FILUMVEX-71541 format. One line per field, with one value per residue (C-alpha): residue number from 0; residue in one letter; x negated, y, z negated. Coordinates in steps of 0.02 Angstrom, whole numbers. Example, Ala and Ser with C-alpha at 12.3 -4.5 7.8 and 13.67 -1.06 7.14 Angstrom:
<atoms>
pos: [0/1];
code: [A/S];
X: [-615/-684];
Y: [-225/-53];
Z: [-390/-357];
</atoms>
This chain:
<atoms>
pos: [0/1/2/3/4/5/6/7/8/9/10/11/12/13/14/15/16/17/18/19/20/21/22/23/24/25/26/27/28/29/30/31/32/33/34/35/36/37/38/39/40/41/42/43/44/45/46/47/48/49/50/51/52/53/54/55/56/57/58/59/60/61/62/63/64/65/66/67/68/69/70/71/72/73/74/75/76/77/78/79/80/81/82/83/84/85/86/87/88/89/90/91/92/93/94/95/96/97/98/99/100/101/102/103/104/105/106/107/108/109/110/111/112/113/114/115/116/117/118/119/120/121/122/123/124/125/126/127/128/129/130/131/132/133/134/135/136/137/138/139/140/141/142/143/144/145/146/147/148/149/150/151/152/153/154/155/156/157/158/159/160/161/162/163/164/165/166/167/168/169/170/171/172/173/174/175/176/177/178/179/180/181/182/183/184/185/186/187/188/189/190/191/192/193/194/195/196/197/198/199/200/201/202/203/204/205/206/207/208/209/210/211/212/213/214/215/216/217/218/219/220/221/222/223/224/225/226/227/228/229/230/231/232/233/234/235/236/237/238/239/240/241/242/243/244/245/246/247/248/249/250/251/252/253/254/255/256/257/258/259/260/261/262/263/264/265/266/267/268/269/270/271/272/273/274/275/276/277/278/279/280/281/282/283/284/285/286/287/288/289/290/291/292/293/294/295/296/297/298/299/300/301/302/303/304/305/306/307/308/309/310/311/312/313/314/315/316/317/318/319/320/321/322/323/324/325/326/327/328/329/330/331/332/333/334/335/336/337/338/339/340/341/342/343/344/345/346/347/348/349/350/351/352/353/354/355/356/357/358/359/360/361/362/363/364/365/366/367/368/369/370/371/372/373/374/375/376/377/378/379/380/381/382/383/384/385/386/387/388/389/390/391/392/393/394/395/396/397/398/399/400/401/402/403/404/405/406/407/408/409/410/411/412/413/414/415/416/417/418/419/420/421/422/423/424/425/426/427/428/429/430/431/432/433/434/435/436/437/438/439/440/441/442/443/444/445/446/447/448/449/450/451/452/453/454/455/456/457/458/459/460/461/462/463/464/465/466/467/468/469/470/471/472/473/474/475/476/477/478/479/480/481/482/483/484/485/486/487/488/489/490/491/492/493/494/495/496/497/498/499/500/501/502/503/504/505/506/507];
code: [M/L/S/R/R/T/F/I/G/S/S/L/A/L/M/A/S/S/V/T/A/S/V/W/G/A/S/A/D/S/V/L/S/L/A/H/D/N/H/L/T/K/Q/K/W/A/M/A/F/E/G/A/M/S/D/F/A/P/L/Q/M/E/T/S/G/F/W/P/S/D/L/T/G/F/L/Y/R/N/G/P/S/K/M/N/R/A/G/M/R/Y/Q/H/W/F/D/G/D/G/M/V/Q/Q/F/D/I/A/H/G/K/V/S/H/K/G/K/F/I/Q/T/K/K/F/K/A/E/E/K/A/G/K/F/R/Y/R/T/A/G/T/I/I/P/D/A/L/P/I/R/N/N/D/D/M/N/V/A/N/T/S/V/I/P/W/R/G/E/L/L/A/L/W/E/A/G/S/P/Y/R/I/D/P/N/S/L/D/T/L/G/V/K/S/F/G/D/K/F/K/Q/L/P/F/S/A/H/P/L/P/D/G/Q/G/G/M/W/N/F/G/S/W/F/V/G/G/D/S/S/L/L/M/Y/Q/V/S/K/E/D/E/I/S/R/I/E/V/I/T/L/P/Q/A/S/Y/M/H/A/F/A/Q/S/R/N/K/L/I/F/Y/I/S/S/C/V/Y/E/E/G/Q/T/Y/I/D/A/F/K/W/R/P/E/L/G/A/K/L/L/I/I/D/K/A/D/F/K/L/Q/Q/W/V/D/L/P/A/G/F/A/F/H/F/G/Q/A/V/E/H/D/N/Q/L/E/V/Q/I/S/L/Y/P/D/A/G/I/L/L/D/G/M/T/Q/L/L/T/G/K/E/R/D/A/S/T/N/A/E/F/V/T/I/S/V/E/L/E/S/H/E/R/L/A/K/Q/L/T/N/Q/L/V/L/A/S/K/V/A/K/L/I/R/S/N/I/E/M/E/F/P/Q/F/D/T/R/I/S/D/S/M/S/S/V/F/G/V/G/A/R/I/N/N/A/T/G/L/S/D/T/L/H/C/V/T/T/T/G/N/Q/S/Y/Y/F/G/D/N/K/I/I/E/E/P/L/Y/I/P/A/K/E/V/G/E/G/Y/I/L/M/T/W/L/D/Y/E/S/K/Q/S/G/L/S/L/F/D/S/A/D/I/A/K/G/P/I/A/E/A/K/M/A/R/I/L/P/L/G/F/H/G/C/F/V];
X: [-7911/-7732/-7689/-7559/-7460/-7461/-7370/-7242/-7204/-7199/-7097/-6973/-6952/-6896/-6766/-6834/-6901/-6830/-6736/-6745/-6630/-6636/-6530/-6420/-6335/-6229/-6082/-6195/-6163/-5996/-6060/-6170/-6038/-5971/-5838/-5725/-5647/-5481/-5587/-5718/-5572/-5476/-5647/-5692/-5873/-5879/-5894/-6085/-6074/-5986/-6134/-6165/-6098/-6229/-6382/-6371/-6412/-6511/-6409/-6453/-6424/-6347/-6487/-6481/-6612/-6798/-6894/-7085/-7188/-7319/-7175/-7182/-7159/-7056/-6933/-6911/-6793/-6754/-6592/-6477/-6346/-6271/-6121/-6005/-5997/-5838/-5720/-5845/-5926/-6097/-6070/-6206/-6269/-6456/-6421/-6380/-6493/-6615/-6603/-6744/-6669/-6767/-6760/-6868/-6904/-6996/-6984/-6835/-6737/-6699/-6635/-6562/-6561/-6579/-6612/-6587/-6735/-6737/-6787/-6771/-6623/-6537/-6568/-6506/-6344/-6307/-6323/-6195/-6089/-6075/-6194/-6306/-6408/-6391/-6455/-6532/-6361/-6232/-6179/-6150/-6039/-6112/-6288/-6439/-6581/-6706/-6884/-6991/-6945/-6959/-6791/-6705/-6808/-6689/-6830/-6724/-6814/-6947/-7041/-7218/-7355/-7494/-7630/-7523/-7380/-7240/-7210/-7041/-7039/-6924/-7003/-7036/-7070/-7187/-7180/-7111/-7182/-7091/-7134/-7122/-7058/-6948/-6893/-6917/-6969/-7129/-7133/-7199/-7341/-7496/-7644/-7695/-7615/-7692/-7575/-7410/-7264/-7365/-7239/-7273/-7205/-7115/-7235/-7404/-7534/-7676/-7831/-7922/-8038/-7912/-7830/-7697/-7657/-7510/-7444/-7314/-7234/-7157/-7097/-7128/-7067/-7065/-7227/-7248/-7385/-7433/-7534/-7643/-7739/-7809/-7803/-7949/-7942/-7992/-7809/-7878/-7848/-8016/-7977/-7853/-7821/-7685/-7630/-7536/-7411/-7353/-7157/-7081/-7031/-6939/-7056/-7022/-7180/-7347/-7439/-7628/-7764/-7935/-7993/-7840/-7695/-7561/-7395/-7233/-7207/-7015/-6908/-6797/-6847/-6818/-6741/-6599/-6433/-6328/-6413/-6588/-6522/-6419/-6553/-6633/-6598/-6606/-6743/-6774/-6861/-7012/-7038/-7125/-7315/-7414/-7548/-7689/-7799/-7981/-7986/-8170/-8132/-7941/-8012/-8033/-7883/-7798/-7632/-7531/-7394/-7229/-7051/-6915/-6877/-6852/-6909/-6910/-7018/-7171/-7234/-7415/-7555/-7720/-7874/-7951/-8062/-8045/-7859/-7738/-7566/-7423/-7265/-7118/-6939/-6888/-6727/-6681/-6608/-6582/-6399/-6409/-6486/-6397/-6219/-6184/-6288/-6204/-6039/-6049/-5934/-5809/-5740/-5727/-5737/-5902/-5976/-6061/-6265/-6389/-6482/-6672/-6767/-6920/-7060/-7256/-7333/-7508/-7650/-7815/-7929/-8040/-8219/-8277/-8411/-8264/-8167/-8306/-8345/-8163/-8180/-8309/-8228/-8346/-8226/-8031/-7964/-7812/-7678/-7696/-7552/-7467/-7379/-7211/-7191/-7007/-6955/-6752/-6727/-6625/-6720/-6768/-6864/-7012/-7108/-7268/-7421/-7536/-7686/-7692/-7759/-7857/-7716/-7526/-7435/-7255/-7151/-6986/-6841/-6657/-6520/-6330/-6229/-6134/-5966/-5999/-5860/-5969/-6110/-6217/-6351/-6314/-6452/-6645/-6762/-6935/-7029/-7204/-7302/-7256/-7058/-6929/-6806/-6656/-6545/-6352/-6295/-6112/-5968/-5935/-6121/-6245/-6416/-6556/-6747/-6844/-7006/-7134/-7230/-7408/-7435/-7596/-7658/-7663/-7523/-7405/-7270/-7104/-6974/-6870/-6714/-6560/-6384/-6209/-6046/-5899/-5790/-5837/-5899/-6060/-6239/-6388/-6557/-6611/-6778/-6844/-7003/-7077/-7133/-6946/-6815/-6707/-6668/-6592/-6639/-6747/-6669/-6549/-6477/-6317/-6222/-6044/-6116/-6106/-6268/-6272/-6358/-6541/-6689/-6875/-6954/-7094/-7138/-7268];
Y: [4755/4688/4504/4457/4369/4549/4645/4511/4498/4684/4694/4555/4647/4810/4733/4858/5014/5172/5229/5421/5535/5666/5825/5963/6058/6077/5959/5837/5706/5687/5596/5485/5359/5275/5170/5326/5281/5380/5533/5513/5494/5647/5758/5786/5789/5607/5544/5584/5434/5305/5225/5145/4975/4946/5020/5170/5159/5288/5435/5607/5762/5915/6043/6237/6397/6381/6221/6268/6154/6114/6045/5869/5713/5600/5648/5499/5508/5372/5340/5222/5167/5015/5031/4911/4725/4599/4731/4776/4963/5000/5090/5184/5296/5254/5052/5065/4973/5081/5149/5235/5371/5427/5594/5597/5786/5821/5962/6047/5879/5772/5600/5495/5311/5221/5044/4956/4904/4713/4686/4513/4575/4643/4480/4374/4479/4509/4307/4282/4422/4495/4556/4440/4547/4653/4824/4973/5023/4896/4721/4595/4439/4287/4358/4258/4258/4396/4324/4481/4660/4629/4535/4678/4802/4908/5013/5165/5315/5384/5325/5394/5347/5238/5160/5173/5095/5171/5125/5125/5145/5114/5140/4980/4865/4833/4949/4874/4898/4974/4994/5176/5161/5019/5043/4857/4780/4711/4640/4670/4784/4677/4742/4564/4422/4492/4643/4565/4659/4812/4950/5084/5256/5343/5482/5435/5590/5585/5577/5689/5531/5435/5342/5386/5399/5321/5259/5133/5123/4994/4967/4803/4744/4930/4970/5105/5109/5201/5118/5251/5182/5230/5143/5174/5213/5011/4986/4912/4960/5042/5092/5057/5110/5079/5227/5208/5343/5424/5379/5282/5431/5436/5484/5501/5589/5680/5827/5854/6001/5985/5887/5830/5726/5783/5700/5784/5668/5701/5697/5558/5383/5206/5128/4983/4985/4871/4922/4999/5170/5160/5115/5292/5413/5599/5617/5812/5795/5695/5845/5831/5825/5872/5729/5787/5649/5687/5617/5559/5456/5402/5377/5573/5645/5800/5805/5963/5978/6061/6086/5957/5944/5854/5842/5748/5839/5942/6096/6154/6130/6237/6264/6427/6514/6345/6373/6247/6305/6177/6206/6102/6093/6093/6053/6099/5925/5753/5772/5760/5580/5534/5587/5496/5345/5320/5335/5239/5094/5206/5333/5461/5635/5713/5884/5974/5940/6088/6140/6144/6301/6307/6353/6371/6290/6375/6296/6313/6144/6055/6050/5875/5866/5881/5758/5636/5671/5630/5465/5427/5471/5624/5743/5756/5891/5999/6027/6170/6311/6296/6437/6423/6568/6565/6604/6621/6529/6353/6245/6067/5965/6094/6084/6175/6179/6049/6112/6252/6194/6327/6470/6460/6480/6498/6351/6288/6214/6190/6243/6280/6450/6459/6449/6306/6180/6029/6071/6009/6097/6237/6358/6360/6454/6518/6576/6661/6762/6940/6894/6772/6732/6622/6573/6502/6372/6419/6328/6142/6092/6002/6014/5897/5910/6050/5972/6096/6055/6146/6241/6254/6415/6391/6466/6445/6308/6268/6212/6047/5996/5879/5928/5861/5974/5875/5981/5945/5764/5808/5777/5898/5972/6152/6222/6385/6486/6471/6662/6717/6592/6726/6768/6585/6437/6453/6307/6165/5993/5902/5758/5671/5555/5558/5497/5451/5585/5526/5564/5595/5590/5635/5711/5621];
Z: [-4676/-4684/-4632/-4507/-4648/-4744/-4588/-4567/-4749/-4775/-4620/-4675/-4851/-4761/-4655/-4530/-4572/-4531/-4365/-4324/-4403/-4267/-4320/-4223/-4358/-4507/-4447/-4367/-4507/-4434/-4292/-4403/-4449/-4294/-4391/-4378/-4207/-4252/-4286/-4133/-4015/-4053/-4009/-3822/-3880/-3961/-3774/-3815/-3938/-3840/-3765/-3591/-3540/-3406/-3310/-3217/-3033/-2934/-2908/-2814/-2928/-2864/-2889/-2899/-2929/-2899/-2945/-2930/-2809/-2945/-3062/-2982/-3093/-3205/-3359/-3460/-3619/-3733/-3862/-3931/-3789/-3821/-3949/-3927/-3912/-3900/-3976/-4113/-4139/-4234/-4377/-4362/-4219/-4218/-4218/-4032/-3914/-3825/-3636/-3541/-3436/-3279/-3198/-3033/-2993/-2828/-2692/-2771/-2776/-2940/-2949/-3104/-3162/-3324/-3382/-3552/-3624/-3624/-3817/-3884/-3975/-3833/-3724/-3845/-3887/-3690/-3682/-3823/-3780/-3954/-4078/-4165/-4273/-4420/-4383/-4522/-4536/-4482/-4563/-4418/-4483/-4451/-4406/-4356/-4481/-4471/-4458/-4432/-4379/-4192/-4207/-4241/-4142/-4034/-3958/-3955/-4021/-3912/-3744/-3705/-3561/-3597/-3483/-3325/-3408/-3532/-3719/-3779/-3970/-4120/-4314/-4386/-4243/-4087/-3945/-3783/-3623/-3474/-3292/-3261/-3078/-3096/-3284/-3299/-3463/-3449/-3625/-3800/-3815/-3919/-4004/-4053/-4162/-4304/-4294/-4228/-4285/-4345/-4395/-4246/-4276/-4131/-4141/-4123/-4084/-3952/-4037/-3898/-3853/-3743/-3890/-4021/-4210/-4273/-4443/-4518/-4680/-4797/-4980/-5036/-5219/-5279/-5197/-5069/-4943/-4780/-4657/-4560/-4403/-4236/-4065/-3969/-3777/-3750/-3819/-3986/-4157/-4204/-4386/-4510/-4694/-4833/-4927/-5071/-5093/-5248/-5190/-5064/-4957/-4779/-4660/-4472/-4398/-4431/-4368/-4323/-4328/-4266/-4415/-4519/-4504/-4596/-4671/-4793/-4919/-4953/-5108/-5024/-5086/-5037/-5192/-5154/-5054/-4946/-4795/-4767/-4732/-4873/-4999/-4991/-5124/-5149/-5294/-5317/-5486/-5392/-5285/-5111/-5075/-4930/-4879/-4776/-4719/-4649/-4473/-4484/-4646/-4695/-4864/-4895/-4938/-5007/-5098/-5115/-5219/-5148/-5209/-5172/-4992/-4840/-4662/-4501/-4359/-4373/-4256/-4238/-4377/-4356/-4464/-4499/-4633/-4722/-4728/-4651/-4588/-4535/-4458/-4509/-4489/-4680/-4756/-4943/-4964/-4877/-4856/-4658/-4699/-4845/-4830/-4674/-4734/-4900/-4833/-4669/-4711/-4811/-4692/-4829/-4785/-4828/-4842/-4709/-4736/-4732/-4592/-4562/-4565/-4468/-4592/-4609/-4758/-4785/-4895/-4938/-4874/-4991/-4925/-4854/-5006/-5141/-5066/-5051/-5245/-5290/-5190/-5301/-5452/-5477/-5475/-5514/-5395/-5453/-5313/-5215/-5217/-5057/-4986/-4890/-4748/-4699/-4509/-4559/-4401/-4416/-4280/-4253/-4131/-4112/-3957/-3898/-3797/-3855/-3758/-3890/-4054/-4143/-4149/-4162/-3986/-3946/-4022/-3950/-4033/-4034/-4155/-4163/-4172/-4346/-4242/-4130/-4156/-4155/-4263/-4124/-4033/-3921/-3928/-3869/-3971/-3955/-4102/-4083/-4188/-4097/-4080/-4051/-3923/-3900/-3746/-3795/-3671/-3697/-3747/-3715/-3704/-3809/-3779/-3817/-3877/-3770/-3669/-3651/-3479/-3455/-3297/-3221/-3338/-3520/-3620/-3454/-3443/-3427/-3542/-3478/-3568/-3536/-3588/-3592/-3540/-3619/-3547/-3372/-3403/-3330/-3381/-3320/-3337/-3359/-3321/-3400/-3367/-3560/-3561/-3553/-3600/-3638/-3457/-3444/-3340/-3169/-3115/-3142/-3076/-3137/-3107/-3130/-3268/-3460/-3525/-3711/-3814/-3856/-3964/-3894/-3730/-3618/-3436/-3329];
</atoms>
């Protein structure tokens, strides 16, 4: 088991592990660099990235359509929201301090409020009235020294429910505890002194026993390691394993089937750079790999060779007849990550990046016995041949009914039309085994991650998502019947507020 010293040392060497690189389309890298004030101010949609100056007080939204009586609860979303201080603007969108947005839905009424997450970094900079810490993509003059990864934790990537509270998540540091009603910050989430500054991915997965699976990664002195662990329902790190990777690949999320945990080891690897994000390089000659980990024993691992590629998000993963199928939003290269990041400080023009295609990777699973023999060096397993099943649909942020685990169900995501002037998402997609649907939100709207909200019956549910109308300067919600998104929203809510575009959220 790793020591606390190892965790902290690894985190310091990383200078904050990866922040999310959520993607909306071929022109998305035009908004990755926020140093281009002249470029951004010419675009109406730039208001989506200006950030917020203060908390949002409670506000009743204007509702229309049919809000079902069984849809009662809170939609929470997180994203970078503090982008300016003392005349200085962050040079990378993902550097902004996190803010939790809350949408209270009950009896056909919707209200909104939002609060900045009171991280150590945020409070120090509020007191100073200026930026004091360097971030993953911006070099701050006369910055305070970084002693550990939580010194620069912006908690801006996701938010999940946990033990009656919310956890606001980043990629490299500790979760922050949030009161789900007031949105007040309750403090840093601790799993004990031994695990301080534990890299905590923004995409943990439920383990089916009241706990969760999660991972962290770091690259120290040319080494590359994946930290795989399980958090028990008792709120303790119950299992942990360090897995040596063949390459120091950028990893944002993972998937799970009934018995396996699945990672995509991409061809985008950490080397050297002026900032953390600038250190990643595209190395197609290395190819990519699928790492399949046995839930019962993290040491039992199957590796599958894949062509060069890059990914952020997964869809479903299912096992049947000793075959694994896993869905992924797959890019042919890492241009969406690297084009914006390597030119952050130059202001140069950059080519549009490629989009993610929603694909399914199919591979034969090794038996538990053969994996165990490999572990004891009694057998060297050859890599299984993977089959790539294409959908020809460009889609990101895949969401689905997590109650269905033994067969593929409908998957929902967002994409952009080819003639979209911004390249940001404007279309909701539904991909099924029997046919696909889509709904175009129209001109001047940017849409965000769709959340699947289960109804009482398995296979039935709603799609709830947020959007910004940059022409009318309004933000809003749209609710869909998941069985028929093509007919459009069954209910909506809107308000005269411009909310910063965010990353991930949850419904409680």
